N, C-alpha and C positions, 0 to 999 in steps of 0.2 A: 282148805281150799273152798272158795265160794262157788255158788252156781253161776253159770254163764247166762245171765238174764239180758234182756234188751237194754235195761238201764245200765247194767255193768258194761256192756259192749259200748254204749254211748259214752260213758265216762272214760273208758280206756281209749276210745277213738279220739276223744277231745284231748286227753293227755298226750297222745302221740303228736298232735298238731302244735302243742305248746313247746317252744324251744327252751324255755327255762323253767324255773319253779313258779307255781301259781298257788294262790290261796283257794280255799274252798269256794269263796264267793266269786272269784275270777273264773274258776272252772264252771260253776253254775251259770254265770253270765254268758260264757262261751256256748254252753249247751243250749241256753235259751235263744241265743242269736242264730244257732243252727237249726232251730225249730224243735228241739228235743223237749219233751214235757217232764223231764226228770226233776223232782222236787229237791229243794235245798237240803232237807233232812236226809233224803236218799243219797245225795252226793256225799254228805258227811259220813254216813254209814258205810258206803261203798269204798270211799277213799280210805277210811279207817281200816276196813277189812283188807284192802290191798296193801296198806302199810304193814299190818300185822303179818301178812303172807309174804313180806319182803318183795313186793312187786312195785312199790313206789318208795322213793326216798323222801325224807322230810327234813327240812332245815327250819330254823327260826330266823325271822328277819329282825331288824333293829327294834321293832315294837313287840317282839316276842310272839308274833303271829306265825302259825305253822304254814309252811309252803311245801308243795308236793310236786313230784315229777316222776314219770316212769323211769325205772332203772334197770340195769343189767343184774343178773344173778350173782355175778362175781363180785367179791369184796372190792370196794373202790372208794375214792374220795372225789371231791368237786373243786372246780375253780369256776366262780360265778362273776359275770360282768356286773359291776356297779351301775352301769348305764342302761343297758338293754335287758339284763337278766339272763342272757344266754349262758348255758351251763355246759361244762365239759367234764366227763368222768375221767378221773386220773387213776390208773392202775400202775403202781410203781413199788418195786421191792425195796427201794431206798427208804420210802416212807415207813414201810413195815419194820425194817431193821432199826430205824431211828426211834420209832415208838417203843419197840422192845428194849432198846438201849436206855431210853429215858425211864421206863418202868424199873428196869434192873438197877440203875443208878440210884433210884429212890426207894429201893427195896420193896417193890410192888410186883405182884404177878399180874401181867396184863390179861384182862378178860375181854376187853372190847375197846375200841377207839373210833373216832370219827374226826376227820380233818376237812375243813372247808377253807379254801382260799378265795379271796376276792380281789378283783382288779378291774382294769378296763380293757375290753377286747379291741382288736385292731380297728373294727368299724366304728367304735365310739371314741377312739383316741383322737 
């Protein structure tokens, strides 16, 4: 667990305001807009630590760029809007049983999994 510095508080506050996933550069730009003086390298370091501590989720976009958002502590998956980027956490036992079934059918012992669904939200439809 990392120290609760002013910079970390600023990054966490910024992530709370973002409805979907954001790149490090987008997070940094939002911090700059709000008047925060957190440097880009500090944002990289803090978000990386938050990801290691399971406080933020990470997905890769089409360009293999890492995108981040605050997450809940419970195991979950995501559905992400292709239009606006809004993201909803999905907690569903059917997904878990499906993942275990697929692993078993292929003679694997499931150690981890990640599911990301994409689509268009009602506002972007």
